[in-house]
C-alpha positions in Angstrom: 39.2 -17.6 -40.5 37.3 -20.1 -38.4 39.4 -22.2 -36.1 37.7 -24.8 -33.3 40.0 -25.8 -30.0 39.4 -29.5 -28.8 40.9 -30.8 -25.3 39.5 -34.3 -24.0 39.8 -37.9 -23.1 41.6 -37.2 -19.8 39.9 -34.8 -17.8 38.1 -31.2 -17.8 37.2 -31.5 -21.5 36.4 -28.1 -23.7 35.9 -26.4 -26.5 37.0 -23.0 -28.0 35.9 -21.2 -31.2 38.5 -18.9 -32.7 36.9 -16.1 -35.4 39.7 -14.2 -37.4 41.8 -14.6 -34.2 39.3 -13.5 -31.6 37.8 -15.8 -29.4 34.7 -16.0 -29.6 32.9 -18.9 -27.1 34.7 -21.4 -25.0 33.1 -23.8 -22.5 33.9 -27.0 -20.7 31.9 -30.6 -21.4 30.8 -30.5 -17.8 28.8 -27.4 -17.4 26.2 -28.8 -20.1 26.3 -32.8 -18.8 26.5 -32.1 -15.0 29.7 -34.5 -14.5 32.3 -32.9 -12.8 35.2 -32.9 -14.8 34.1 -34.6 -17.7 37.0 -36.2 -19.9 34.7 -37.4 -22.8 34.5 -35.6 -26.0 32.9 -32.3 -26.0 29.9 -32.7 -28.1 27.8 -30.4 -26.5 30.7 -27.5 -25.7 31.2 -27.2 -29.7 27.4 -27.2 -30.5 27.8 -24.3 -27.9 30.1 -22.8 -29.7 28.9 -23.2 -33.2 25.9 -21.7 -32.1 27.4 -18.7 -30.2 29.5 -17.8 -33.5 26.0 -18.5 -35.5 27.7 -20.7 -37.8 27.8 -24.2 -38.8 30.1 -26.9 -38.9 30.8 -26.6 -42.3 32.1 -23.1 -42.2 34.8 -24.2 -39.9 38.6 -24.1 -41.1 40.3 -26.2 -38.7 39.4 -28.1 -36.1 42.8 -28.6 -33.8 43.1 -31.1 -31.0 45.3 -30.2 -28.1 47.6 -32.7 -27.8 49.5 -35.5 -30.3 48.3 -39.0 -29.3 51.0 -41.0 -30.8 53.6 -39.3 -28.8 51.3 -40.0 -25.8 51.4 -43.8 -26.8 54.9 -43.8 -27.4 55.4 -42.4 -24.0 53.4 -45.1 -22.5 55.8 -47.9 -24.2 58.9 -46.7 -23.4 57.7 -46.3 -19.5 56.4 -50.0 -19.2 59.4 -51.0 -20.9 61.9 -48.9 -19.0 60.4 -50.4 -15.8 59.6 -53.8 -16.8 58.8 -56.2 -15.5 57.1 -53.9 -12.8 53.8 -52.6 -13.4 52.7 -55.4 -15.7 49.2 -55.3 -13.9 48.5 -51.9 -15.0 50.1 -51.9 -18.4 47.7 -54.7 -18.9 44.9 -52.6 -17.5 45.8 -49.6 -19.6 46.8 -51.0 -23.3 43.6 -52.3 -24.8 41.9 -48.8 -24.1 44.9 -46.9 -25.8 44.9 -49.8 -28.7 41.1 -49.4 -28.9 41.0 -45.5 -28.5 44.2 -43.5 -27.8 46.5 -44.9 -30.7 43.6 -44.0 -33.3 42.4 -40.8 -31.8 41.9 -38.8 -35.3 39.6 -41.7 -36.4 38.0 -41.3 -32.8 37.5 -37.8 -33.6 36.7 -37.6 -37.0 33.6 -40.0 -35.7 32.7 -38.1 -33.1 32.6 -34.7 -35.2 30.3 -36.6 -37.7 27.6 -37.1 -35.2 27.6 -33.1 -35.3 27.8 -32.9 -39.0 28.2 -36.1 -41.2 28.7 -34.1 -44.6 32.0 -32.7 -42.9 34.9 -34.2 -44.7 36.6 -34.0 -41.1 40.0 -35.5 -41.5 40.8 -32.9 -44.2 40.3 -30.5 -41.4 42.2 -32.2 -38.8 45.2 -30.7 -37.0 47.4 -31.6 -34.0 49.3 -29.2 -31.9 51.4 -30.5 -28.9 50.5 -30.6 -25.3 52.6 -27.7 -24.1 52.4 -26.0 -27.3 48.6 -25.8 -26.5 49.9 -24.3 -23.0 51.8 -21.7 -24.0 49.8 -20.5 -27.0 47.0 -20.3 -24.6 49.2 -18.2 -22.2 51.3 -15.8 -24.6 48.8 -15.6 -27.4 46.1 -14.4 -25.0 48.1 -12.1 -23.2 48.1 -8.5 -23.1 52.1 -8.7 -24.2 53.6 -8.4 -27.9 56.4 -10.2 -26.4 57.1 -12.3 -23.5 58.8 -14.9 -21.3 56.5 -18.2 -21.1 56.6 -21.0 -18.7 54.2 -24.0 -18.3 54.2 -26.5 -15.8 51.9 -29.4 -15.3 51.4 -33.2 -14.8 52.8 -34.6 -18.4 51.8 -33.9 -21.6 52.9 -36.2 -24.3 56.7 -36.6 -22.5 57.1 -32.6 -21.3 56.3 -31.9 -17.6 57.6 -28.4 -17.5 58.8 -25.7 -20.8 59.9 -22.6 -21.2 61.0 -20.2 -23.9 59.7 -16.5 -25.6 56.9 -15.5 -27.6 57.1 -12.3 -30.0 54.2 -11.3 -32.5 53.2 -14.3 -33.6 55.7 -16.4 -32.8 56.5 -19.0 -30.2 59.6 -20.4 -29.5 59.7 -23.3 -26.5 63.5 -23.4 -25.5 64.0 -25.6 -22.9 61.8 -28.4 -21.1 61.8 -31.3 -18.4 60.2 -34.2 -19.5 58.4 -37.3 -17.8 58.8 -38.7 -15.4 60.3 -35.7 -13.6 57.3 -33.5 -13.0 56.3 -30.6 -10.3 52.7 -31.6 -11.2 53.1 -34.9 -10.8 54.7 -34.4 -7.0 52.3 -31.9 -6.2 49.4 -34.8 -6.8 51.6 -37.3 -5.1 50.8 -35.2 -1.9 47.3 -34.8 -3.2 46.6 -38.7 -2.9 48.8 -39.1 -0.1 47.1 -36.4 2.3 43.5 -38.0 0.9 42.4 -35.8 -2.0 41.4 -36.8 -5.8 44.2 -36.6 -7.8 43.5 -34.0 -11.1 40.6 -32.0 -8.8 42.1 -32.1 -4.8 45.2 -30.4 -5.4 43.9 -26.7 -4.9 42.6 -28.4 -1.5 46.0 -29.4 -0.3 47.3 -25.6 -1.6 44.1 -24.6 0.7 45.1 -26.5 3.6 49.2 -25.6 3.9 48.5 -22.6 5.8 47.5 -24.5 8.8 50.5 -26.6 8.3 54.5 -25.7 9.2 56.9 -26.8 6.4 58.4 -29.5 8.4 58.4 -32.0 5.9 60.9 -29.8 3.3 64.2 -30.6 3.9 62.7 -34.5 4.1 61.3 -33.8 0.4 64.3 -32.2 -0.9 66.6 -34.5 0.3 65.1 -37.7 -0.6 62.3 -36.5 -3.1 63.7 -34.2 -5.5 67.4 -33.2 -6.8 66.6 -29.4 -7.5 69.7 -27.1 -9.1 70.0 -23.4 -9.0 68.3 -22.7 -12.3 64.8 -24.6 -11.5 65.8 -27.7 -13.3 65.6 -31.0 -11.0 65.1 -34.6 -11.0 62.6 -36.8 -8.7 63.9 -40.0 -7.1 61.3 -42.6 -8.9 62.1 -45.3 -5.8 59.3 -43.4 -3.6 56.4 -43.0 -6.9 54.5 -45.5 -8.2 52.6 -43.3 -10.8 55.1 -45.0 -14.1 54.0 -48.5 -13.2 51.3 -48.6 -10.9 48.2 -47.7 -9.9 48.5 -45.4 -7.2 51.0 -42.0 -6.9 53.2 -43.3 -4.1 54.9 -46.9 -2.5 55.7 -48.4 0.4 58.7 -46.7 0.6 57.3 -43.4 0.6 55.1 -44.4 3.6 57.9 -45.2 5.8 59.6 -41.9 5.1 56.8 -39.9 5.7 55.3 -42.4 8.6 52.4 -43.7 7.7 50.1 -44.8 4.7 48.0 -42.4 2.8 45.1 -40.9 4.6 41.9 -42.3 4.0 39.5 -39.7 2.7 37.1 -40.4 5.3 40.0 -40.1 7.8 40.1 -36.9 9.8 42.7 -34.7 9.1 45.3 -34.1 11.4 48.8 -31.6 12.0 50.8 -33.7 10.4 48.8 -33.6 7.0 48.5 -29.9 7.4 52.8 -30.0 7.6 52.9 -32.3 4.6 50.4 -29.9 2.6 52.7 -26.7 3.6 56.3 -28.5 2.8 55.1 -29.7 -0.6 53.6 -26.2 -1.0 57.0 -24.7 0.0 58.8 -26.8 -2.3 56.5 -26.5 -5.2 57.2 -22.7 -4.8 60.8 -22.7 -4.7 61.0 -24.5 -7.9 58.6 -22.3 -9.5 60.5 -19.2 -8.5 63.9 -20.9 -9.3 62.4 -21.3 -12.7 61.3 -17.7 -13.5 64.5 -16.4 -11.9 66.4 -18.3 -14.5 64.1 -17.0 -17.1 64.7 -13.8 -15.9 68.1 -14.1 -15.7 68.4 -14.2 -19.7 66.8 -10.3 -19.5 65.2 -11.2 -22.7 61.8 -10.1 -21.8 60.2 -8.1 -18.6 57.1 -9.9 -19.0 56.2 -13.5 -17.8 53.2 -15.9 -19.1 52.2 -18.8 -17.2 50.0 -21.8 -18.3 49.7 -25.6 -17.4 48.0 -26.7 -14.5 50.6 -25.8 -11.7 50.4 -22.2 -13.1 46.7 -22.3 -11.1 48.8 -22.0 -8.0 47.8 -18.9 -6.8 50.1 -18.8 -3.9 53.2 -19.3 -6.1 52.1 -16.7 -8.5 52.0 -14.2 -5.6 55.2 -15.0 -4.4 56.6 -14.7 -7.9 55.0 -11.2 -8.4 56.5 -10.2 -5.3 59.6 -10.8 -6.1 59.5 -8.5 -8.9 61.8 -10.8 -10.8 59.3 -9.7 -13.9 57.7 -6.5 -14.6 54.4 -7.7 -15.2 52.8 -11.4 -15.0 49.9 -12.8 -17.1 48.7 -16.3 -16.0 45.9 -17.9 -18.4 42.9 -18.1 -16.4 41.7 -21.4 -17.8 45.6 -22.8 -17.1 45.0 -26.5 -16.8 43.7 -29.1 -19.8 40.5 -27.4 -20.3 42.6 -23.9 -21.5 44.6 -26.5 -23.9 41.8 -26.0 -26.4 42.0 -22.2 -26.5 45.8 -22.6 -26.9 45.0 -25.1 -29.7 43.3 -22.8 -31.9 45.6 -19.9 -31.4 48.5 -22.1 -32.3 46.9 -22.8 -35.4 46.3 -19.3 -36.4 49.3 -17.7 -35.5 51.7 -20.7 -36.0 50.5 -23.0 -38.8 48.4 -20.3 -40.8 51.1 -17.5 -40.0 48.5 -14.9 -39.1 49.6 -11.3 -38.0 49.3 -10.3 -34.5 48.6 -7.0 -33.3 49.9 -5.3 -30.5 46.9 -6.3 -28.1 45.2 -3.7 -26.1 44.2 -6.1 -23.3 44.0 -9.5 -23.1 42.3 -12.0 -25.2 39.9 -13.5 -23.0 37.2 -11.2 -22.3 37.4 -11.4 -18.6 36.8 -15.0 -18.8 33.2 -14.6 -19.8 33.0 -16.7 -23.1 30.0 -18.9 -21.8 26.7 -19.2 -22.3 24.2 -16.0 -21.4 20.4 -16.1 -21.3 18.2 -13.1 -22.1 15.2 -11.7 -19.4 12.8 -13.1 -21.3 14.3 -16.7 -21.6 15.4 -16.6 -18.0 11.7 -15.7 -17.0 10.4 -18.5 -19.1 12.9 -21.1 -17.7 12.2 -20.1 -14.1 8.6 -20.6 -14.4 8.4 -23.8 -16.0 10.8 -24.8 -13.4 8.0 -23.8 -11.0 10.2 -21.1 -9.1 8.2 -18.0 -7.4 10.2 -14.8 -8.4 10.2 -10.7 -9.0 11.2 -8.8 -12.1 12.8 -6.0 -11.3 14.7 -2.6 -12.6 18.6 -2.7 -12.3 18.4 0.0 -9.9 16.0 -2.5 -7.6 17.8 -5.7 -8.5 21.2 -4.2 -7.1 19.3 -2.5 -4.0 17.5 -5.4 -2.9 21.2 -7.5 -3.3 22.7 -5.3 -1.3 20.3 -5.3 1.3 19.9 -9.2 1.2 24.2 -9.1 1.7 24.2 -6.6 4.5 22.0 -9.6 6.2 24.3 -11.9 6.0 22.7 -13.7 3.6 24.1 -16.4 1.0 23.2 -14.8 -2.9 23.5 -17.0 -5.7 24.5 -14.7 -8.6 23.8 -15.9 -11.9 24.3 -12.8 -14.9 25.6 -12.9 -18.5 27.9 -15.0 -19.8 29.5 -18.0 -17.9 33.2 -18.3 -16.8 35.6 -20.5 -19.2 37.9 -22.0 -16.3 37.8 -23.2 -12.7 37.3 -19.9 -11.0 33.5 -18.0 -11.0 34.2 -14.5 -11.3 30.6 -12.2 -10.9 28.8 -14.5 -13.3 27.9 -18.0 -11.8 28.9 -17.0 -8.3 27.6 -17.5 -4.7 28.1 -13.8 -2.7 28.3 -12.9 0.9 29.3 -10.2 3.2 33.0 -10.7 4.2 32.4 -8.7 7.1 30.8 -11.8 8.7 32.9 -13.6 11.5 30.5 -16.3 10.0 30.3 -16.4 6.9 33.4 -18.5 5.8 32.4 -21.5 7.8 28.8 -21.2 7.2 29.3 -21.0 3.5 31.5 -24.0 3.4 29.0 -26.2 5.6 25.9 -25.0 5.1 25.7 -23.9 1.4 29.0 -25.7 -0.3 29.1 -28.9 2.0 32.6 -29.2 2.1 35.5 -29.4 4.1 35.2 -26.3 6.7 39.2 -25.1 6.3 38.5 -24.2 2.6 39.3 -20.6 2.0 36.9 -18.3 0.0 38.0 -15.2 -2.3 37.5 -12.0 -2.2 36.1 -9.9 -5.0 37.1 -6.6 -4.8 36.5 -3.4 -7.0 40.0 -2.8 -8.8 40.0 0.6 -8.1 40.4 -0.1 -4.3 42.4 -3.3 -4.0 45.3 -1.2 -3.0 43.4 0.1 -0.1 42.7 -3.4 1.1 45.7 -5.5 -0.1 49.4 -6.2 -0.3 48.4 -5.7 -4.4 48.5 -2.6 -6.4 47.6 -4.4 -10.1 45.2 -6.3 -11.8 43.9 -9.9 -11.2 40.9 -10.0 -12.8 41.3 -14.2 -12.7 41.8 -14.7 -9.1 45.1 -16.2 -10.0 47.2 -14.1 -7.1 47.2 -14.0 -3.8 48.0 -11.7 -1.9 48.3 -10.6 2.0 45.5 -8.3 3.8 46.8 -5.0 4.9 48.4 -4.6 8.3 45.8 -1.4 9.2 42.8 -3.7 7.8 44.1 -6.9 10.5 42.7 -7.8 13.6 45.2 -8.3 16.7 45.2 -11.8 18.1 43.8 -12.2 21.4 45.7 -13.8 24.0 45.9 -17.2 23.7 45.3 -17.3 20.0 49.4 -18.0 19.4 49.0 -21.5 20.9 46.3 -22.8 18.7 47.4 -24.8 15.6 45.9 -26.3 12.4 42.0 -26.2 12.1 42.1 -24.9 15.8 43.1 -21.3 14.3 39.9 -21.3 11.8 37.4 -19.1 13.6 40.0 -16.8 14.8 38.5 -13.4 12.8 42.0 -12.1 11.4 40.8 -9.2 10.0 38.0 -6.5 8.6 37.1 -9.0 6.3 37.7 -12.5 8.3 35.8 -14.3 5.6 38.3 -14.4 3.0 41.1 -13.6 5.0 43.3 -17.0 5.5 44.6 -18.0 8.6 48.4 -16.4 7.5 45.9 -13.4 6.9 46.6 -14.0 2.8 43.7 -13.7 0.1 43.0 -14.9 -3.6 42.3 -12.1 -5.0 39.6 -11.1 -8.2 39.9 -7.4 -9.3 36.4 -6.5 -10.8 36.7 -4.1 -13.7 33.3 -2.3 -15.0 34.7 -3.0 -18.5 34.4 -7.0 -18.5 31.4 -7.6 -16.0 29.6 -3.9 -15.1 26.7 -5.4 -13.1 29.0 -7.0 -11.0 31.0 -4.1 -10.6 28.0 -1.9 -10.0 27.0 -4.5 -7.0 30.3 -4.1 -5.7 30.1 -0.1 -5.7 26.4 0.1 -4.1 27.7 -2.9 -1.4 30.7 0.0 -1.0 28.1 2.9 -0.9 26.2 1.0 2.0 28.8 -0.6 4.1 32.4 1.3 3.4 33.6 -2.0 2.0 34.2 -2.4 -1.5 34.5 -6.5 -1.0 32.6 -9.7 -1.5 32.8 -13.1 -0.3 32.5 -14.6 -4.0 32.7 -18.3 -4.8 31.2 -20.5 -7.2 27.9 -21.3 -7.6 28.1 -25.1 -7.2 28.1 -27.5 -4.3 30.8 -29.8 -3.6 31.5 -32.2 -6.7 28.7 -30.4 -8.6 30.1 -28.4 -11.9 29.6 -24.8 -11.3 26.0 -24.0 -12.8 25.4 -23.3 -16.5 21.6 -22.3 -17.0 18.7 -20.8 -14.9 17.2 -24.1 -14.4 20.7 -25.7 -12.8 21.3 -22.4 -10.7 17.5 -23.0 -9.3 18.3 -26.6 -8.5 21.2 -25.8 -6.6 19.3 -22.7 -4.7 17.0 -25.5 -3.7 19.5 -28.1 -2.8 21.2 -25.8 -0.4 21.0 -23.2 2.2 21.4 -20.5 -0.4 18.4 -17.7 0.8 18.5 -15.5 -2.2 18.8 -16.2 -5.9 19.2 -13.2 -8.9 19.3 -14.8 -12.1 19.3 -11.9 -14.7 16.3 -9.4 -13.4 14.8 -11.6 -11.6 15.0 -11.7 -7.7 14.0 -15.0 -5.5 13.6 -15.5 -2.1 13.9 -19.4 -0.7 10.8 -18.5 1.5 8.5 -17.8 -1.4 9.2 -21.0 -3.3 7.0 -23.9 -2.9 8.0 -26.6 -0.5 7.5 -29.5 -2.8 10.8 -28.1 -4.9 13.1 -28.6 -2.3 15.9 -31.1 -3.3 18.8 -32.6 -0.8 22.3 -31.6 -2.8 24.2 -32.4 0.2 24.7 -36.0 -1.0 23.7 -35.6 -4.7 27.0 -35.3 -6.7 30.3 -37.6 -5.5 33.1 -36.0 -3.5 35.8 -33.9 -5.7 
């Protein structure tokens, strides 16, 4: 049975293809169109998935959309009726779009699918899953567990913002939910907006900013914005928010409560913004921890699966793990809306078609490597056509020269195998660096990524060595868990360092791997496994042999506002448009100084800030 899952029309459109229960391909549309968070119908991603499986569109048994548009339209109407006459202007702007496109989304999907193959009766193949059903299915059915508790949290689907339940074999039962407008995702997005970042893309910046601040506003948030119960259920005081009826997330009452207007994007971050980030992060963690404790008390499973945009909050995930309320946790690597495409396909296979689910030997996400790959001959042809100057090396020589470049403090663009699915680069489309360098973090942020200096980088570490460097002794293949650097690798603070605040703390080397150690000694860890990424594992092994350190800086291969690179040409353009000094594509090795100066690009302002 061949099932295509689709998420589209909000943000991070994607497609995923299931063949007899196996995820054979998945990709986000942005990687092909080069438009960050592309919300449009994922035509290119669908064509890729079909090509990867070697099938035609006519061979699909079902096409499943990740949510139900009529229920979403119902929410829109009921919300505006509940708040009328407030918000008429936003209603006036939204309703023509809904009437033209969203309300008749089945027809819209059919028309787009006909552009892929006009001979197929698409209406007969179309199915629709609930938004949170798609999230839950992406979490449980892709997990390594035969049974598990499930928690999904995001901004909002049709009505649901939080759901909880259980999965066993091929069944999934969501027994509890919190509905719009009460949403931990929208609460976090409100502070994303208020601190001057872009909603639906800047939430991870708030998470990265939080350790620079103190949670001075936590009590204010819990006293005025959130009525939080012991079991994790909550309600928001909607007097402070404008997302139900307006065109912004917060309002003047919110401004008054927190002492000022939202930060303009051009405005400098100050200690207040850092404290706000720390406070909403702490409140979010408390909500999530109370929810997971409540699920654990029910005693139905020692496993927990997580999905939804809030599940990308790896700091909160790390705290769930350390609490040990569940023995095992697994987070869907594409936890946001893109992963809804995978979940919709899995829900159709197991819940609609009723197919049996065998006890999994490992998770179904194949290390996240579900996107396009390129053979060596094709890589060489594409690079040559782009005007690149390169040397084709043997496997051993490639690893040796790359390690030498890393030890020499070079930034290395690393393009290997199948592209990752989801927001994290996992060693297939990555920029790598030496974590021992005290300058690498700020250098990569400012010279290579063209982004805010405070942003942390993740360590990729050999799975067999993770417990020797971090307070974690388990798998974190998808960079979804934050844990602290072990005390034996930390560096004592110099006299006077404790008196520094906020961004002043940025350049203090805090450990033997300062480039991946955040100001609170935490790190967002990726464990690297030989069975899912043999070449990346070999590189780390060789770097360890040379330096004694089994860790590399791993950040996504892109610049600020650009989607992660997809093709060898994308990689070469980003290489030529930034200060990346070395590029490795397949077995091709490129040095910046060897490239024609006429091909140099200016990527600093090439993309809209995210």
